[in-house]
N, C-alpha and C positions, 0 to 999 in steps of 0.2 A: 411720096415717101422721104423722109429726110435721109441725106446722105450718111449721117452717123449711124443710121439703122443698118445700112449695107457694111458698114466697118465692123459692126458686131457680128454680121454674118460672116464675114472674112475672118474674124477671130474664130468663131465657131468651126470654120472649116479647118483650121490648125488644130483645135481640140478635138474634133471628131476623127480627124486622120490618126491622131496619136491613140485615141481610144480603140479604134477598130483595126489598125494595121498590123497589130500583133498576130491576128489569124492567119496571116500569110508569112509569118517570120518565125514561128515556133520551132521549126526543125533546125534552122541554123543557129537559133539562140540556145536551144538544148545541147546541140553539138559543141558550141564554143564555150558554153558555161559548164559542160560536163554534167548535165543534169538530164532527168527523163523529160519525155514530152508532157506528161501529165504535170510535172513540177513547173515546167516552162509555162503550162496553160493556167497555172496559178496566177501569173502576172496579169491575165485578163480578168480573173476573179477579184484580184486585189484592187484593179482600177475601178471596177464596178462597185464593189463595196465601199472603196473610198468616196466614190460619188454619192452613194446613199447617205453616208454618215456626215460627208463633208459639207453638203449643200445646206442643211439646216443650222449645222454648227457655225459655219462661216457667215451665214445669213444674219445669225443673232450676234456674232462677235463684231460684225461690221455695221451693226444697225445705224450707229450714231457717226459714222464716218462718212466724209464727202464721197458720192458715188464715183466721180471720175478717178479720184485718187484710188480708190478701192479697185477699180478695174485695172489701172496701170499697175498696182502692186500684184494683182493676181496673174495677169498675163506675163508679167515679168518672172514671178516664180515659176509658173508653168513652163516658160522658155529655159529656165535654169534647170528645171528637172529634166527636159529633154537632153540638154548638154550633159548632165550627170549620167543619164542612161547610155548616152553615146560613149562615154568615157569609162563606164563601170567596168571594173577589174574582176568583180565577182558577182555571182547570182545575187547575194544578200543586198549589195549595194544597188543593183538593178531593181530588185524588188522595192526597196526604199524609194527609189527615184519614181517608181510607178505610183507609189501611195501618195507621195508629196505632190506629183503631177495631177493625180486625181482629185485631191483636195482643192488645188488652185483651180482646176477644170470646174468642179461643182460650184465653188464660190463665184467664179466669173459667169457660169450660166445663170445663177440665181440673180445676181447683182445686174447683169447684163439684161436679163429679161425685163427686170423692173425699170431699167433705164429706157429700153425700147418702148415699153408701154407709156412711160412718162412723156415721151417725146411726140406722141401721136393722140389724136382724139380717140375717145372710146369706140367710135364706129370703125376705126381702123386697126383695133388691136390684134385681131386675128392675122391681117395682113403683115403687121409688123412682126409677129412671131413667125410667120411663114418665111420671112426673110432670113430670120436667125436659124430656123430649122433647115431652111434651103442650104445654108452654108454646111449643115451635117448631111444633107442628101448629096451635095457635090463632093463631100469628103469620101462618100462611099462610091461615087461614080469615078473620081479622079485620084483623090488622095490614096485610098487604100490600095488600088492596083498600082499606082506609082511607087507606093511603099514596097510592095512586093516585088516590083521590077528591080528598084534600087537595092534590095536585100539579095536578090539573086545574082546581080551582076557586080555590085560594088560592096557587098556584105551588109548584114543587118544593122550595124551601127549607122551605116549612111543614111538609113530612113530616119533614125532619130536626128541626125544633124539637119536633114531636110525639114523636118517639123520645127526644129529650133530656129532655123532661118524663117520659116513661115511665121513663127511666133513674134520674131523681131519686126516683121513687116507689119503685123497686126498691132504691135505696140506703138509704132510710129503712127499709125492711123487713129489709135485710141487717143494718143497724146495730143495730135494736131486737130482732130476732126469731131471728137466727142465734145459736146457743150458742158459746160458746169451745170449740173442739176442741183439746184438749191434744195437744201433739206427743209422739210416743213417748219414753220415758225414754232410750233409746238413739238418739241423733240420726241420721236417715237419712244415709248416705254414698252420694255420687254414684256410686262404683264398684259399689256393691251394687245400687243402683237400676238402673243400666244393665245388670246382669247378666240382666235379664229378656229381654233381646234374644238371649240365647243359647238360649232356648227355642223350638223349631220350632212349638209350639202358638200362641205369640205371633205369629209371622210369619204362620201360616195364618190367625189371627183378623184380623189386618190386611188379607191378601189378600181374605178373604171380605167384610169390611165394605166395602172399596173397591169390588169388583166388584158387590156387592148394591146398593149406593147408586148407583154408576156406571151400572149397567144401566137403572135406572129414570130417572135424570136424563139419560141419553142421549136418551131419547124425550121426557121432560117438558120439557126446555129448549127444544124445538121444537114443543111443543104448539099455540102460538098460530098459526103459520103452517100447520099440518096442519089445525086447525079450520077456517080460512078458506079455504085454497087447495085442500085435498083434500076435506075434508067438506063445504064449501060453506056453512058458517055464517056470519052477519053477525058483524062485528067486535064488536058489543055482547054477543055470547055469551062472548067470551074471559073476562071477569072472572068469569062466573058458573061456567064450567067449571073454572077455576083454583081457585075457592072450593069447588067440589064435590071436587076433589082434596084440598084442605086438610081438609075435612070427613071424607073417607074417612081421612086420616092420623090424625085425632083419634080416630076410632072405632078404628082399628087399633092405635094406641098404647095405649088403655085396654084393649083385649082382649088384646094381646100382653103387657102388663105383668103381667096377672093369671094368665096361663097359663105364661108363660116360666119362673118360679120353680120350677115342678113338672115342666116338660117342655122344657128349653132346647133341646136338639137337635131335638126335634119341631117346635118353632115355627121354628127356623132352616131346616129342610128343608121343611116345608110352606109356610112364607111365601115362600121364595125360589123354589120350585117354582111357587107360584100367580102370582108376579110374572112368571115365565117364559111360562106359558100366556097371561096377560092381555097381555103385550107382543106375543106372536105374534098374539093375536087383534086387537089394535090395528092391527097392520101389515095383516092379511087384510080387515078391514072399516074401513079407514081412511075410505072414501068414504060411509059410512053415519053421518049425523049423530047418530041416536039410539044407535048402538053406541059411538061415540067418547065421548059424554057419560057413558054408563053405565061404560064401561071406565075413564075418567078417575077417577071416584069409586072403582071397585074397585082400581085400581092404586095409589091413595093409601093405601087400606086395606091392601094386601098389603105395600107397601114399609115403612110404618111399624109393622105388626104384628111385624116382625122386629127392628126397631131396638132395643127394650129388651132382647132376647136377645142381639143383637150387643155391646151395651155390657156387659151382665152377664157374658158370656163372657169378655170381655177382663179384666174385674176378677178373674175366677175364676183364669185362667191366669197373671195377673201380680199376684197378691195381695200379694207382697212389695214392690210398688212402686206403691200406689194412685194417686198422683198422676201418675206417668209412664203408668199404665194409662189414666186418663182423657185425658191428653194424646194418647197414641197413638191411641185411638179417635176422638178429634177430628180428628187429622191424617188417619187412614184414611178417615172420612167424607167430608172435603174433598178428598181425593185422588180419590174417586170422583166428587164434585161438579164437579171440574175436568176429569178424564179422560173421564168420560161424555160431556159437551157437546163436548168436542174430537172424540171419535170420531163423535158425530152430525154435527158440521160437516163432518168428512172424508168421510163417505158422501154427504152432501148435495152437496158440491163435486165429488164423483165423478160426479154427475149421476143418482144413484139414487132422488132424490125424498125428500120429508119422511117418507113412511111407512117408509122403509129404517131411520130412526133406531130404530124400534121392533125391527126385526129385529136390529140391531146390539146393542141393550140385551139383547135375549133371549139373544144369544150370551154376553155378559157374565155374565148371571145363571146360565147353564148352567155356566159354569166355576166360578161361586161354589158351586153345588150340588155338583159333584164334589169341591171342597176341603172342604165341610162334612163329606162322606162320609169323607175322608181323616182329618180331625180326630176324627170320632167313633170311627174304627177305632183310632186312636192312643190316644184317651181310654179306650176299652173294653179295650185291651191292658194300658194301665198299671194299670187298676184290677184286673185279673187278676194282674198281676205283684205288685202291693202286697198283695193279699189273700193270695197265696202266701207272701210274705215275713213276714206277719203283723204288720209294723211299718210303717204307710204313711208315705210320705214327706211333706214340707211341704204339697204341693198337694192332699193328699187331702181336707182339710176342704171345700175348694171342690168337688172332684170328687163328693162325696157328695151334692151338691144338684142334680147335672146329670143329668136322666133323659130318655129318649127318649119 
């Protein structure tokens, strides 16, 4: 695996830490900015929505720009956003800094994924994506708890300064180690890139990604109150269990990235099925502290085991537009990260309790399994048709690497 791919993973570590660290910083931010906890929570929603909107918009806006230059500009803007957040005198300025950071984060994810894919052969796509997603997993294991620690001992602004410093290190790595990725001789045309959205397999991939991610985060977003109010664990256990989820995510990403290149649909089906079973088990055994702790680790493993395959699948079905493929995957994941917690909040507001979020998440992942089966059926049928014709169509190169 090229060193440059690991530099992209390091960059994603900074991006992921910034995205998720606010969950441990809301009380001090709310107090300092003189707003309510729900208002402070809107800073998290603003980032997620910025990711959903920013990924496709920036992918289109930078379509004809050099890839390396685009990455340098985006990681620079992201770092500036962290500094602006650290210095923000008012809630409104902090909110604006989160939106700007989210847009830059979304663009970097989209372009970075396309660059990672361009630097490796097709048979290593899932492994390359696993390295990038591994940066996100390490952010959950180390970055988010470190941000909470800094916030507790040095103030919440120190966490923003730390992410800004990590962004500066990533910028140096991008400038010095990311090679120049030449644009194709035939400049990409927006109309041609957008044509990928006429493919039903692309829409199936979007739906599967959003549902698979949303199902897990429907429960994960409310894991802290489930641990304390249902399982009866002390508050001090919450960071430990969250770190266990992140550790499971790191293991899952590593294993899934190695397996998915050879057995893409097998990983999608087995990983999503495992998440469904684990979510149901979490709902059934929510009052058992030992069970919840173990299931949190396993749920992180199963969720991120599928992540490289979800990314690789989108690049395979949308290979004619790699930048938009990366942007679409980023938006799909964040649709899940937004919709899942919303559904979880809805069932809690209905009086069904914190454990019900796991049942709601399992329902989402069940639908994801059904859509993977539909995608597999269409994929198998297209291979039969192309084989009978003797001359495969454009997507065939991607299809040859996707096995069950």
